C-alpha positions in Angstrom: 0.0 0.0 0.0 1.5 3.4 -1.0 2.3 5.8 1.8 0.6 9.2 1.5 1.4 12.2 3.6 -1.0 14.9 4.6 0.0 18.6 4.4 -1.3 21.0 7.0 -1.3 24.8 6.7 -1.1 27.2 9.7 0.1 30.7 10.6 3.5 29.3 11.5 3.8 27.7 8.0 3.3 24.4 6.3 4.1 21.1 7.8 3.7 17.5 6.6 2.3 14.7 8.7 4.2 11.4 8.7 1.1 9.4 9.8 0.2 6.8 7.2 -3.5 7.1 6.6 -5.7 4.0 6.2 -9.3 4.8 5.3 -12.3 2.6 5.7 -12.6 2.6 1.9 -9.0 1.3 1.6 -9.8 -1.4 4.2 -12.8 -2.8 2.4 -11.0 -2.7 -0.9 -8.2 -4.8 0.6 -10.4 -7.2 2.5 -13.7 -7.6 0.7 -14.4 -11.2 1.8 -13.2 -14.0 4.0 -10.9 -15.4 1.3 -8.9 -12.1 1.2 -8.6 -12.1 5.0 -7.4 -15.7 5.0 -4.9 -15.0 2.3 -3.4 -12.1 4.4 -3.1 -14.4 7.4 -1.4 -17.1 5.2 1.0 -14.6 3.7 2.1 -13.1 7.0 2.3 -16.4 9.0 3.6 -18.8 6.4 3.9 -17.2 2.9 2.1 -18.4 -0.2 5.2 -20.3 -1.2 7.4 -22.1 1.3 8.9 -25.5 2.1 6.1 -27.9 2.8 6.2 -29.4 6.3 5.2 -32.8 5.1 7.0 -33.4 1.7 9.8 -30.8 2.2 9.3 -29.4 -1.3 9.5 -25.6 -1.9 6.0 -25.4 -3.1 3.1 -23.0 -3.9 0.1 -23.3 -1.7 -3.4 -22.7 -3.0 -6.7 -22.1 -1.3 -8.9 -25.1 -0.5 -12.6 -24.5 -1.4 -15.1 -24.1 1.5 -12.4 -24.5 4.2 -10.1 -22.1 6.0 -7.1 -24.0 4.6 -4.4 -23.9 2.0 -3.0 -27.0 0.2 0.5 -27.8 -1.0 0.7 -28.0 -4.8 3.2 -30.9 -4.5 1.6 -33.3 -2.1 -1.8 -31.8 -1.2 -1.0 -31.5 2.6 -3.2 -28.9 4.2 -2.1 -25.8 6.2 -4.6 -24.1 8.5 -3.5 -20.4 8.8 -6.0 -19.8 11.6 -4.7 -22.6 13.9 -3.4 -21.4 17.2 -4.7 -17.9 16.7 -7.6 -15.8 18.1 -9.6 -17.0 15.0 -9.3 -20.7 15.9 -12.7 -22.4 16.4 -14.5 -19.1 15.9 -17.6 -19.2 13.7 -17.5 -15.5 13.3 -16.5 -14.5 9.7 -13.0 -13.3 9.3 -14.3 -10.1 7.7 -16.0 -9.3 11.0 -12.8 -10.0 13.0 -10.7 -7.9 10.6 -13.1 -5.0 10.6 -13.0 -5.1 14.5 -9.2 -4.9 14.3 -9.6 -1.9 11.9 -11.8 -0.1 14.3 -9.2 -0.6 17.1 -6.4 0.9 15.1 -8.4 3.7 13.5 -9.3 5.4 16.8 -7.4 7.1 19.6 -10.0 6.4 22.3 -10.6 2.7 21.9 -13.9 0.9 21.1 -16.4 -0.2 23.7 -18.2 -3.5 23.7 -21.5 -1.8 22.8 -20.0 0.1 19.9 -18.5 -3.2 18.6 -21.9 -4.8 18.9 -23.5 -2.1 16.8 -20.7 -1.9 14.2 -20.3 -5.7 13.7 -23.9 -6.7 14.1 -23.2 -9.4 16.6 -24.3 -10.1 20.2 -22.7 -8.2 23.0 -21.1 -11.3 24.4 -19.5 -12.0 21.0 -18.4 -8.3 20.7 -16.9 -8.2 24.2 -14.9 -11.4 23.5 -13.6 -10.1 20.2 -12.6 -6.8 21.9 -10.7 -8.5 24.7 -8.9 -10.9 22.3 -7.8 -7.9 20.1 -6.5 -6.1 23.2 -4.4 -9.1 24.3 -3.1 -9.4 20.7 -2.1 -5.7 20.8 -0.2 -6.2 24.0 1.6 -9.2 22.5 2.4 -7.4 19.2 3.8 -4.4 21.0 6.6 -6.5 22.5 9.1 -5.1 24.9 12.5 -3.4 24.8 14.4 -1.5 27.5 13.9 2.3 27.3 17.0 4.5 26.9 17.9 8.1 26.2 15.7 10.5 28.2 12.8 8.8 29.9 9.8 10.3 31.7 8.2 8.5 34.6 4.8 9.1 36.1 2.2 7.1 38.0 -1.6 7.6 37.7 -4.7 6.6 39.5 -7.5 5.2 37.4 -11.0 4.3 38.5 -14.2 5.6 40.1 -14.2 8.7 42.2 -15.1 8.7 45.9 -16.2 12.0 47.6 -13.8 13.5 50.1 -10.7 11.6 48.9 -8.2 13.2 46.5 -4.6 13.0 45.4 -2.2 10.0 45.9 -3.7 7.1 47.7 -7.3 7.8 46.5 -9.3 4.7 47.5 -11.1 2.5 44.9 -8.6 3.3 42.2 -6.1 1.2 40.2 -2.5 2.5 40.3 -0.7 2.4 36.9 2.9 3.3 36.1 4.1 4.7 32.8 7.7 5.1 31.4 7.9 7.2 28.2 11.1 7.6 26.2 11.2 11.0 24.6 10.7 10.5 20.9 10.2 6.8 21.5 8.1 4.1 23.1 6.0 4.0 26.2 5.8 1.1 28.7 2.9 0.8 31.1 2.2 -1.5 34.0 -0.3 -1.9 36.9 1.4 -1.6 40.2 0.1 -2.4 43.8 1.5 0.8 45.5 3.9 3.7 45.1 6.5 2.6 47.6 10.2 2.9 46.8 10.7 -0.8 46.4 7.8 -1.1 43.9 8.7 1.9 41.7 12.5 1.1 41.8 11.8 -2.4 40.6 9.7 -1.1 37.7 12.4 1.4 36.7 15.2 -1.2 36.9 13.1 -3.6 34.7 12.1 -1.0 32.2 14.8 1.7 31.8 18.5 1.1 30.9 21.0 2.3 33.4 22.7 5.5 32.4 19.5 7.0 31.0 18.3 10.4 32.0 15.1 10.1 34.0 12.5 12.8 34.7 9.9 12.4 37.4 7.8 14.5 39.8 8.9 15.1 43.4 7.4 11.9 44.8 9.9 10.7 47.5 9.9 7.1 46.2 11.9 8.2 43.2 14.7 9.6 45.3 17.1 6.6 45.0 17.3 6.5 41.2 20.6 8.4 41.1 22.2 5.8 43.2 21.0 3.1 40.7 23.0 4.7 37.8 20.4 7.1 36.4 20.7 10.8 35.8 17.6 11.8 37.8 15.8 15.1 37.8 12.6 15.9 39.7 10.0 18.5 38.8 8.3 20.1 41.8 4.7 20.1 40.7 3.6 21.1 44.3 5.5 24.3 43.9 3.9 25.0 40.5 7.1 24.0 38.7 6.3 22.1 35.4 9.8 22.1 33.8 13.3 23.2 34.6 16.7 23.2 32.8 19.6 21.5 34.5 22.7 23.6 33.6 25.0 20.9 34.9 23.8 18.2 32.4 22.1 20.3 29.7 18.9 18.4 30.2 15.4 19.9 30.4 13.3 17.9 32.9 9.5 17.6 32.7 6.9 14.8 32.5 4.6 16.4 29.9 4.8 13.5 27.4 3.9 10.7 29.8 1.2 12.9 31.5 -0.3 13.5 28.0 -0.6 9.7 27.6 -2.4 9.3 31.0 -4.7 12.2 30.2 -5.8 10.5 26.9 -6.1 7.2 28.7 -8.3 8.6 31.5 -10.5 10.6 29.1 -11.0 7.6 26.9 -12.1 5.5 29.8 -14.5 8.1 31.0 -16.0 8.8 27.6 -15.8 5.4 25.9 -15.7 2.7 28.5 -17.2 4.5 31.6 -15.1 2.3 33.9 -12.6 -0.6 33.7 -12.1 -3.2 36.4 -8.6 -3.7 37.9 -8.7 -7.3 36.6 -8.9 -6.0 33.0 -6.7 -2.9 33.3 -3.5 -4.6 31.9 -5.4 -5.5 28.7 -6.5 -1.9 28.1 -3.0 -0.6 28.9 -1.6 -2.9 26.3 -4.1 -1.6 23.7 -3.3 2.1 24.3 0.4 1.5 24.5 0.4 -0.4 21.2 -1.5 2.5 19.5 0.8 5.1 21.0 4.0 3.2 20.0 2.8 2.6 16.4 0.8 5.8 15.8 3.0 6.8 12.9 2.3 3.7 10.9 -1.4 3.0 11.0 -1.7 0.9 7.9 1.2 -1.3 9.1 -0.6 -2.0 12.4 -2.6 -4.7 10.7 0.4 -6.8 9.7 2.0 -6.3 13.1 -1.2 -7.7 14.7 -1.5 -10.6 12.2 2.2 -11.5 12.6 1.7 -11.7 16.4 -1.2 -14.2 16.1 
């Protein structure tokens, strides 16, 4: 699929967006039926031509009529592209699954179970299952790599509000931790508390030693310098949102990771209303995947299919 860039005009001049657009018209042109969907799965997982697992011949594989299978041209052995994937044993058409995946990558705020039900024309139970399977797939496809360079850390409290309780430690909320490399990836995780031992463990498992780390003034972050990080803390309580460290030449703030949490919280409130602590990791995986791959929307499909 050719990459097209969008040009934006403003008072400050003209700029070009690097985001690869993928319209609903392009989607349906590419995947008009189940055979087209199955072909894409086969191409990404095995290739239409590869060494047959049974006869060993480098052979072309062709679609088997009325089955979700491809057959070896040399010996006729069948390959089932949907085996051991989220599509296995599902009677839901592949076009429905693929359109659901498209809806997930085409939005910034996620898709609720009720919206999937309306868009796909299936029962709520089916829509909810499809949504959760796609979220888990997104988390798998996103993979993991240690963050380096300049990394921003911030924890957030997600969940229902209770009157009379504000700030850190608010009851009834799930605590989530985010680490965002400037100009790079974000890693998110549910954590039980904000004690030093907990936050230090997350940082050591997520951020390469030697990296520059920006946080707020939470006391639990105070030992990061001793762990081999260049740590700078912004004092939000004193209305300080950023500062320049003349000793290192680094500007410390947590604006990027805070922007991610702002989008996440607004999306929950507007799209999902609420998320249980049990399901929080799945939703974090979904939003992290979209954030980390936001510049290549039409490639998200193949990333997800390859992770099946």
